[in-house]
C-alpha positions in Angstrom: -0.1 0.0 -0.1 1.4 3.4 -0.4 2.7 5.7 2.0 0.6 9.5 2.3 2.6 10.4 4.8 3.6 14.3 4.1 6.4 15.6 3.0 7.8 19.2 2.8 4.9 22.6 2.2 4.9 23.8 -0.8 3.4 27.6 -1.1 2.0 29.4 -4.1 0.5 32.7 -3.9 -1.6 32.4 -0.6 -2.3 28.5 -1.0 0.3 26.5 1.1 -0.2 22.5 -0.5 0.4 19.4 1.8 2.7 17.5 -0.2 2.1 13.7 -0.3 4.2 11.2 -1.0 1.9 8.7 -3.0 5.1 7.1 -3.8 8.8 6.3 -3.2 10.6 9.9 -3.9 6.8 11.3 -5.9 5.6 14.2 -4.6 1.5 14.7 -5.2 -1.0 17.3 -4.3 -4.2 17.3 -3.1 -6.8 18.5 -5.7 -8.8 21.0 -3.0 -6.1 23.0 -2.8 -4.6 23.2 -7.0 -8.1 24.3 -8.2 -7.3 27.9 -5.8 -4.0 28.1 -6.9 -4.8 27.5 -10.1 -7.6 30.9 -9.7 -10.5 29.1 -9.8 -13.4 30.6 -7.6 -15.5 26.9 -7.1 -14.7 23.4 -6.8 -17.6 22.7 -10.2 -15.7 24.8 -12.4 -12.0 22.7 -11.5 -13.9 19.4 -11.5 -15.4 20.6 -15.0 -12.3 20.8 -16.8 -11.1 17.2 -15.3 -13.8 15.5 -16.3 -13.9 17.0 -19.5 -10.1 16.0 -20.0 -10.1 12.8 -17.3 -9.1 10.5 -20.4 -5.9 12.6 -21.2 -4.7 11.4 -17.0 -3.1 8.7 -16.6 -2.3 6.5 -13.5 1.2 8.1 -12.8 -0.3 11.3 -13.3 -3.9 11.5 -10.6 -5.0 8.8 -8.3 -8.1 8.4 -5.5 -6.8 7.7 -2.1 -8.1 7.5 1.4 -6.8 10.9 3.4 -8.0 12.4 6.9 -10.1 15.2 6.5 -12.0 17.1 8.9 -15.2 15.6 8.0 -12.6 12.0 8.7 -10.9 9.8 6.4 -12.3 10.2 3.2 -11.5 9.3 -0.7 -9.4 12.4 -1.9 -8.5 12.9 -5.4 -4.8 13.6 -5.8 -2.4 14.9 -9.0 1.3 14.3 -9.6 3.4 17.3 -10.3 3.1 16.0 -14.0 -0.6 15.8 -13.5 -0.9 19.6 -12.0 1.0 20.6 -14.8 -1.4 19.1 -18.0 -4.4 20.5 -15.3 -2.7 24.2 -16.0 -2.8 23.1 -19.3 -6.3 22.7 -19.5 -7.1 26.0 -17.2 -7.8 29.2 -19.1 -7.3 31.7 -15.7 -5.2 34.6 -15.3 -2.6 32.1 -13.2 -2.3 29.3 -15.5 0.8 30.2 -16.6 2.7 31.5 -13.8 1.3 27.8 -11.8 2.7 25.9 -14.8 6.3 27.5 -14.6 6.0 26.9 -10.7 4.8 23.3 -11.1 8.0 22.9 -13.2 10.4 23.9 -10.9 9.2 22.1 -8.3 9.0 19.2 -10.6 12.5 19.6 -10.9 14.0 20.7 -7.6 11.6 17.0 -6.4 12.6 14.4 -8.9 15.7 12.7 -7.5 19.1 11.8 -10.6 18.6 8.6 -11.2 21.0 6.3 -9.6 23.7 5.1 -11.7 27.4 3.5 -11.0 29.5 5.7 -9.0 32.4 7.2 -11.5 36.3 5.7 -11.0 38.4 8.1 -9.1 40.0 10.3 -11.1 43.8 9.3 -12.2 46.8 11.3 -11.5 48.4 12.6 -14.4 51.7 11.1 -12.8 50.5 7.7 -13.0 49.1 8.4 -16.5 53.1 9.1 -17.5 54.2 6.1 -15.8 51.7 3.9 -17.4 52.7 5.0 -20.9 56.6 4.9 -20.4 56.3 1.0 -18.9 54.0 0.8 -22.2 56.9 2.3 -24.5 59.5 0.7 -22.6 58.1 -2.9 -23.1 57.5 -1.9 -26.8 60.7 -1.1 -27.3 62.5 -4.1 -25.6 60.6 -6.5 -27.5 60.8 -4.4 -30.6 65.0 -4.6 -29.9 65.0 -8.6 -29.4 63.3 -9.1 -32.2 65.8 -6.9 -34.2 68.8 -9.2 -33.0 67.1 -12.3 -33.5 66.5 -10.9 -37.0 69.9 -10.1 -38.1 71.4 -13.2 -36.4 69.4 -15.0 -39.1 70.1 -12.3 -41.6 74.0 -11.3 -41.5 73.9 -9.5 -44.3 71.4 -6.4 -42.8 74.2 -6.0 -40.4 76.5 -5.2 -43.4 73.9 -3.1 -44.9 73.2 -1.1 -41.1 76.9 -0.2 -41.5 77.0 1.2 -44.8 73.7 3.0 -44.1 75.4 5.1 -41.5 78.0 6.2 -43.4 76.6 9.4 -44.7 79.2 10.5 -47.4 77.6 7.3 -49.6 74.8 7.5 -51.4 72.5 4.8 -52.3 73.9 4.0 -55.3 77.2 3.5 -53.9 75.8 1.7 -51.0 74.4 -0.6 -53.3 77.8 -1.2 -54.9 79.9 -2.1 -51.9 77.1 -4.4 -51.5 78.4 -5.8 -54.6 74.4 -5.7 -55.8 73.9 -3.7 -59.8 71.2 -1.7 -58.7 69.4 -0.3 -55.8 66.2 -2.6 -55.7 68.0 -4.8 -53.1 69.2 -2.1 -51.0 66.1 -0.4 -50.5 64.3 -3.3 -49.7 66.4 -4.1 -47.5 66.1 -0.5 -45.5 62.5 -1.6 -45.4 63.1 -4.1 -44.0 65.1 -2.5 -41.4 62.7 0.3 -40.7 60.2 -1.5 -39.3 62.4 -3.0 -37.0 63.2 0.0 -35.9 67.1 0.4 -36.3 66.7 2.7 -39.1 64.7 6.1 -40.1 64.1 5.7 -43.5 61.1 6.9 -45.7 61.1 6.0 -49.6 60.8 9.0 -51.8 57.6 9.6 -53.1 59.6 11.4 -56.6 61.8 8.4 -56.9 59.3 5.8 -56.4 57.6 8.0 -59.3 60.9 7.7 -61.6 60.9 4.5 -60.8 57.8 3.4 -61.8 58.4 5.4 -64.9 61.7 3.5 -66.1 60.3 0.4 -65.8 57.6 1.7 -67.8 59.8 2.4 -70.3 61.9 -0.6 -70.3 59.1 -2.8 -71.0 57.9 -0.8 -73.8 61.4 -1.2 -74.8 61.5 -5.1 -74.4 57.9 -5.4 -76.4 59.4 -3.5 -79.4 62.4 -5.4 -78.8 60.1 -9.0 -79.4 61.3 -10.2 -76.4 58.8 -10.2 -74.4 55.6 -13.3 -74.7 52.6 -11.7 -76.5 49.2 -12.7 -74.4 46.7 -15.4 -75.5 44.1 -14.1 -77.4 41.0 -16.0 -77.3 39.9 -16.7 -81.3 36.9 -14.9 -82.1 33.3 -15.5 -81.9 30.7 -15.8 -84.2 26.8 -16.6 -83.9 24.6 -18.0 -86.6 20.8 -17.0 -86.4 19.2 -18.6 -83.9 23.0 -19.4 -81.8 24.7 -17.5 -79.6 28.1 -17.7 -78.1 29.5 -20.0 -80.4 33.3 -19.9 -81.3 34.3 -19.6 -85.3 35.8 -23.0 -84.7 32.8 -24.7 -83.4 30.7 -23.7 -86.7 33.9 -25.1 -89.4 33.8 -28.4 -87.6 30.2 -28.5 -88.0 30.5 -27.5 -91.5 33.1 -30.2 -91.9 30.2 -32.9 -90.2 28.0 -31.9 -92.3 29.9 -32.0 -95.7 31.2 -35.6 -94.7 27.9 -37.0 -94.4 26.9 -36.0 -97.5 29.6 -37.3 -99.4 29.8 -40.9 -97.9 25.9 -41.4 -98.6 26.9 -40.6 -102.5 29.8 -43.1 -102.2 32.6 -40.2 -102.7 35.4 -39.8 -100.6 35.7 -35.9 -99.3 39.1 -36.5 -98.4 40.6 -38.0 -101.7 41.9 -36.3 -104.6 40.9 -35.4 -107.4 42.6 -36.6 -110.9 41.2 -36.8 -114.4 40.8 -40.4 -114.4 38.1 -40.2 -111.3 36.7 -37.2 -113.3 36.2 -38.9 -116.4 34.7 -42.2 -114.4 32.2 -39.5 -112.8 31.5 -37.7 -115.3 29.1 -39.1 -118.4 30.8 -38.6 -122.0 28.9 -36.6 -124.1 28.3 -39.0 -126.9 26.7 -41.5 -124.6 24.2 -38.6 -123.4 23.3 -37.6 -127.2 22.9 -41.9 -127.4 21.0 -42.0 -124.6 19.0 -38.9 -125.4 
């Protein structure tokens, strides 16, 4: 059963409210005190407004409870602060606008903020810096271990690292000292050393573009010399009426097959070479034709 103990008294103009705690943490007001606060001269006018808009009030806005009155314990209609604000919206009295503002102020004061998880205590700046330094030290230690292992497995990189430390040399000269004819292997090893954090090397975008351009020129030169293997091109496709996607070879093979069948029916070998004797045997003599006719 709800607790209806009175809370701290509230005053609006000459009206002093006796707040009721109908639900934990919620402040409710009696209608007998809301009516004069809104400026209604009689109870009937107030009841008419509520009866007209009763469907818009939910159970969280109004309720009937038993309260002690001058005539004993009776059922009294009470309104929450939201319900009182809605009554002020329907009222057309001179005090209605002021009452609505007052109810909102009271609502903000009596509405407790939702309880949430406690915020963690602020972390000191020194602690953050110490943690950051520790993480960086661990990262550097792991990178150092990895670099030592890679250099042990690839002794060539130690030599590259040594020549890279001589600033007076160019990349081409360093590659020559390594025994390479071009700088491709040199830059490849430099990128690997940069990933290990052993050198501060960043590829030059201009040189990279020049390398790509030279590569394209070299490919064009090889193609002109005929030293590039041409790409295999599929034979053209030709479709007959009613057929789609038939290659030319299929069409020719079909024609040859039909010709061979026709020759077989006629008793002629389509693959035999034609000769005058054969032509004379196959073609009747002109005089024979005349005699027959």
